[in-house]
N, C-alpha and C positions, 0 to 999 in steps of 0.2 A: 504493498500502499505508498510506501514511504517511498519508494524508490520510482513508483510510476509517479508520486506528485514533483521530486525532484527532475527527473526525466517532463515531465509535464514543466516547468521552470525555464529550463536549459532550451527547451524548445522555441523558449517567447524570448530567450537568450536574455534572462532574470539570473543575478545567480543571490543565491540563497546565503545570507551570513557573511557578504562582502562589504566592507567599510573602508568605505576610500573617501577619508575628510578633506576636507575642502581648503583646513586650516592648513596645514601641512606646508602647501609650496608659500604660503604666508612668513609661518612661523618656524619651520626646520620642522624634521624630526627628535629632537629632541626635546620638543614641547607634548610630546605626548606621554616622556616621564612624567607629570603634570598630574595624570591619572592616575597612573599605577602609583604614585605618591600619596594621594589622596585616596585610595582604596585602601594602600596599607596606613591611612594614619585612621579612618575609620576601623579597620579590621581590630590595630593598638586598643582603640576607646571600647570597643564591643567587648574584647576581651578581658581589661581591666575591668569594665563594671560588671562582667560575669562574673568573675574571680572574687570582686566585693560582694554581690548578693549574694555566691557561694558562703561567704565565711560568716555574711550576719544572719545567713539561715541558719548555722552546724552552732555557729554562736545560740539562736536561741533555742536551739535544740536541743543544748547542755543543760538549760535553766528550767 
């Protein structure tokens, strides 16, 4: 079923999952690192908040 869908998209020259941003010509390839760094920061904050919530839950369970 999925292969039929991708073949259909290929027949109409539509590439699924291809991402070609226009700002690369303007800012350069290094600008893609901004999104990678943003993802890393958000993931780090989420990890810290998860650990903090987990430790507070363990403290509440002991009481």
